[in-house]
N, C-alpha and C positions, 0 to 999 in steps of 0.2 A: 510860509515857514513858521506860522504860529504854532507854538508847542502845545500839543494835546496831551491830556492826562488819562485818556481812556485806554483800556487794554488793547493791544495790537493783535488783530486777527488778520492773517495774510490770505488774500484770495488764492484759491488753489492753483489757478493758471499762472499767477505771478510767482508763487513759491516754486512751481515746477520749472518755470523759465530760469529762475535764479539758480536752482539746483543744477540745471544742465550746464550752467556757466562756470561751475567750480573748476579751477585749473586753467582757465584761459588766461594767458599772460601776454601782454604786448611789449615788445622790445624794439628799440630803434633799429632800422634796417637801412643799409647804406646803398641800396640799388636805385635805379631810376623809377619813376612813377609807373612805368608801363610793364614792369616785370616783377613777378613775385615767385619765389622759389621755396619749395619744401623738399628737402633732400636728406636722406640717410642712406645707409648701405643698401644697394640693390635697386633703388628706384629714385627718380627725381621728378617731381611735379613742378612745372613752370607755367605761370599764367601771365600773359601779355595783355595790356590794354585796360587795366583797372586803375582808376574808376572809369566806368563807361556809362553811356546814357543813350539807349536805343529809342530816340525820339523822332527818328525819320529825317533828321537834317543832314545825314550823310557823314557826320563826324562822331567818332567814338561809339559806333553802333554795336560793337561786339567785342568779346574777349576771345583770345586764342589760348587754348589749353594744350600743353605738350607734356608727354610722358616719355622719359628715358629709362629703359630697363636693362638690366645686365644680361637677361636671357629671355627667350620666348615666353610669353605670358598671356593670360586671359584677363580682360579688364572690365570692371564695372565703374562707370563714371556718373556721378549724380551731383545735383545742386540742391542744397538745403537752405532754408532761411535761417535767421538768427536763432529761432526757437527750436530748430531741429526738424521742422516739417519739410518733407520732400517737395521741391519745386519742379524739378525736371530730371528725367533720366536721359543722359546724353549718350551713354553707351552701356549695353548690357550683354555680357558674354563676348565682347569684341576680342578677336584673336589678333595678337601682335607678334609676328614671327621675327622681325628684324630688330626688336628692341626699341623702336621709336614710333610714336603715333601722335597725331595732331587732331584736335576737334575745335569747333567754334560754337560759342553760345551767344545768341543774339538777345538775351534778356527776356525770353518768353517762357511762361510756365507750360505745364503739360497740356493746357487747353488753348495755347496760342496767345494768351493775353500777356501784355507787357508787365513785368514785375514792378512793384513800387520802388521808389528810392529807399535805399537802406543797405545793410550788410548781408552778404550771402557767402555760403561756404561750398567750395568745390571739393568733393570727396572722391578719392580714387581707391578702389580695392583691387589689388593686383595679385593674382594667383599664378605663381611661376610654375614652369614645367617640372622643376625639382621638388615641388610640393610646398613651398613657402607661401604664406599669405602676408602681403604687405599693404599697409594703409597709409595714405598721404592725404593732406588737406591744406587748403589755402583760403583765406578770406579774400573776397572780391567785393567791390562796392559799386552800386549804381548811384550816381550823383550828378547834379547839374554842373559841378565845378571840379577841377583838378587842383588840389592844394600843392603849391610850390613844385611844379613838375620838373624844375631844373635839377633839384637834388633833395627829394623829400626826406631821405633817410637822415639828413643832417638837422632836421627840424624835430623838436621835442615839445610835446604838449602835456601839461599837468592837469589831470582831471580829478576834482574833489567832489564826489557825490555827497551832498550835504547831510548832516545828522548821522545816524547810525548808532548801534549799541544801545545804551539806555536812553538816548535822545531820539525820540521818534519823529520830531518835527510836528507838522500839522497832521491830524487824523480826522477823517470824515467818512462816515459810512463804512467803517472798518478798513479803509484804505490808508495806510501810513505813508507819509511823505518820504521817510528815509529809504524805504524799499523802492518806491517809484524813482527817486533820485538815482539810486544805485543801478536800477535796470536801464535807465536812460544813459547813464555813464558807460555801462558795459556795451550798449549798442553803439554809442559814439566811438568808443575805443575800437570796436570791430571795424567800423567804417574807416577810421583813420588808419588802422592797420592794413586794411585792404588797399589804401592809397600809398602805403610805404612810409607813412609818418610815424615817428616814435611816440610812444605814450607812456606816462608814468601815472599810476592810479594811487590815490591816497588810501583807498580801501576797496576790497573786492568782495567783502562779505558784510553781514550786519554786525559790525563791531566798532569799537573805538580804534582810532589810529595809534594813539599812544597808550601805554599800559595804565590802567586805572591806578591812581595814586601817585603817579610820577609828576613831580613839581618841575615844570620846564621853564618857568620864568623866575624861579628861585625867590619867590615871595614867602616861602615857608608854609604854603598850603596848596592843596590840589583843588582846582576848580575847572569849570568848562573852558576857561580861557586857555589852560594848558593843552587841552585837546585841540583847540583851534590853532594854537601856535604850532603843534605837531604837523598840522596839514600844510602850513606854509613851509615847514622844514622839508617836506617831501619834494616839493617843486624846486626849492632853492638849492638843495643839495644835489639834485639831478641837473641843475642849471637849465631848467626848462625855459622856453621862449615865451610861453603863454601859460597863464594860470586861470582855470575856470572852476568856479564853485557852482555846482548844479543844485538848484532849489526849485520848489514850487510853493505857491503862496496860499494864504487863507486869511479870512477876516472874521472877527468875532461875531459880526452880524450876519454872516453868510450872504452879503449883499453886494459884493464887488467881484469883478472879474477883469481879465486882461493880462498882457505880457509886458514885462519891464526888465531892463538890464541895469545893474548898478556897477559903478566904478567909483574912483576917488578923484577929486579935483585938486588935490594938494600934494600929489606925488610928482617926482621928476618925469615919470613916464605917463602922466595924465593925458597928454595929447594922443599917445598911442592907445591908452585905455579907452578914451572916448570913441576913437575910431573903431576899435574892436567891439565895443558895446553896441555901437550903431549898426555895424555889419551883422552882428549876432541877432539883434532885434529885427532888422529888416528881413533876414532870412527866416527867422521864426514865423513872422507874419505871413511871408510868402508861402511857406509850407502849410501853415495852419489854414490859410485861406482855401486850400485845396481839399480840406476835409468837408465831406458832403453835409450840407445843412448848417455849417458853422461859419461865423464871421468873427475873426479875431479883433481884439481891441488893443491899440497901441498906447501903452501907459508910459512910454518914453524911456530915454536914458536918464538915470537918476544918480545922485551922489549920496553916499552914506559912509559912516565910519565902521562898516563891518570889519571883523577881525581879518578876513581874507584880503582886505583892501587898505586898511589904515596904515599910516606911516609909523615910524619908529617911536616907541615910548619905552622908557627903561623897564617898567614893570608890566604895563598893559599890553605892549607889543614889542618885545626885545628883538624879535626876528620877523620883520614884515616881509610880505611877498616882494621880491626884487624885480620881477618881470611884470609887464602889463597884465592886469588882473581884472576879471569881471565876475560878479555874482549874478547869475541869471535866475529870475523868477518867471518860469515859462508860462505857468497857468495857475489858476486858483483851484485847489483841490476840493474846495467846498462850494463851488458853483456847479450846478448840475451838468451843463453841457461840457464844461472843462473837466469835471470829474470823470465823465464818460470817456473822454479822450485819454486821460491818464490811466484809467483802469483797463484799457485795451492795449494789447501788444502792438497793434498797428499804430495806435495813437502815440505810444512812447517812441516808436521808430520815427514818426513824423517830427517829434521834438528833437531827437538825435540828429536827424537830417538837417534841421534848422541850424543846430550848432555846427555841424560839419561844413555846410556851405558858408556860414559866417566866418569860420576859421579860414576857409579857402580864400575868401575875399580879403581878409586881413593880410594873409601871407602874400597875396598878389599886390598889396598896397604898401606894406611897411618898408620904409626907407632903409632902416638899419636892422641887421640881424647877423649874428656871428656865433658859430659853434666852436667851442674850445675843446680840444682833446690833449690832455697832458701826456707827453711821450717820455719825458725824463724830468725828474724833480728831486731836489735834495730832501732827505728825511732827518738826518743828523749832521750838523756841521760844527766846526770849531767856532767858539765865540770870537767875534771880531774879524772873521774871515769873509771872503767873497765866494759866491756860488753862482750857479747858472741853472736855467730851466729851458726845456724845449717843448713847444706846443705846436699842434697842427690846427690851423684856423680854416674854417669853411665859411665863406660869405653866404649867409642865408637871407640877406635883405635885397634891396634893389639899387643901392648906391655902390659905385665902383670906388675902391680905395684910392685916396689921393691925400698924401700928407698924414696918413694914419701912423700912430706910434703905439707899439706894445709897451706898457709901463708896469712897473712893480712897486708895490708898497709893502712895508713890513710893520705890523702892529702886534701888540700883545695878544696872545691867544685867548679867545672866548669860547664858550661851549658851542659846538656845531658850526656856526659861521658868524661873521660880523655883519649885523644889520644896521649899524649906526650910520647916520648920514655923514658924519666926519670920516672920511675914507683913509686918512693918513697921508704922510708926505711921500712923494715919488722919490725912490732911491735909485732907480735904473730905468732906462728906456732904450728901445731899438726901433728903427723904422720898419714898417710893414711895406713890402714892395707895392709901389703904385700900380694901378691897373688890375687889382684883384676883383674880377667881375662877379656878379651873382652866380652862385653855384661853384665857383672855383675854390681850390684848396692850395694852401701854402704852408710850409714848415718854417717856423721862426725860432731862433735860439736867442735868449736874453742872457747875456753874460755880465759878470762883474757886479752882481747884486750884493751890496754890503750888508752883512748881518750884524745885529747888535753885539757890543763888546762884552756883555754880561751873559751868564748862563740863564736859560729860561726856555719857555715855549712861545712860539710866535706863529702868526699867520702871514704867509706870503700871498698877497692879493694881486691878481693880474687884471688889467683893464686895457682898453684901447682909447687913447686920446685922439680927438679930432682937431683939425685946425680951428683956431679961434677960441680955444679953451673948453670946448664941448667934449663929451666922452660918451662911449657906447653904453656905459652903465647907467647914465642919466636917461637913456632911452629904453631901459629895461633889459639890456643885454647882460646876462649874468656870467661873470668870469670866475675862474677857479680861485679858491681860497685854500692854500696848501699849508698844512702844519709842518713847521720846521723847528727842531730842538737844537739849541746851541749848548755846547758842552765845553769844559775846560780842556786844555792840552794835556 
């Protein structure tokens, strides 16, 4: 991530790959891990079994593709890789008279070779007897692991491809880090999307996340710090469960290589951050070790005060990342063998697969996870009155609820959200039913929340307290912060 000052010239194949990605958006999906659906009027494309891994062990060996059509049609069904290259023709000119058809893909290309780990797109072109042409597509993923198969759609991951816009990061042999980081991030997004995991991206193009000149920490000037704060804002406001800042390294002497993961050792979520970093590092090394002629170097899990990781500071970091966060330095862009990996599409997919499997391992381990959905909340109430809010809670961890309580705090409103370690006094609480198991959902209403007696703007902050004085927010579970205005009678 050493900043280079040389002009940025983008390799043609990388620029083309990025151009093809314009318009791809990942959104949270509430289905199970084995079913993906693309549906609009006239046809529905359903994929069962992603992620799959046709490795011969008899488990998750194939995906099943189903098409439902409103009328008899002729179908072409193909599989493409992330860069749009055709991998396999599954059906060509297939006649479907009853409106339903099923195919199986066992992860082989047109030559019969197993496809590498990574994202793939199933594309269907449907020509109906009435003359319409319909197109449907779904991401599918080949991967060693299935991330949180109990309820993947309740999990949300924030991906921050490092640098961008005027900040190129490291540049060596005309390969800029910011474009490499973005390409890896988009490949990871597609893999997570193929697994049903929700994704929020800080950026999808070569640009700043925040408008240039916008002072986000209110110190009276615009600096790069404001841009980095904006990246934390994206994950926090979406209430993501994981925050990943994707980077690649460089050294001024061009004499160092290897893979490292950074987190922070003085955050309440630091135990979770260390686990996440270790899983990501292990899976990076595992995937990189499969690159022919390459031997990865483990540079370890490290601690540093990067803006994506550091705790609250009134000016330097008024809105820190609230969830377990890791800044990855996957490879050194200025070491020849690692530069070759990063300059190739296949190499960037290897790095994305390392992130994917690391995320899956973390989600299989993390004790506490909870997804809040606000169903009903006040917006304007009378000063000094009491109000209520209703939320849907999805357990996305591996601990079953016992003695958990939904609690509310009211603090003066601050811009965007409150990142201060002092969370405010609890003003209302209600028990969450015991026995809420991983993947299960419950609706809870918190009544009798007293609002301040004076007019103003406030944040109603929700959290879950655990027995013994612990809380989910201390483990990096981000709860809602709802603006409420109090007015006079």
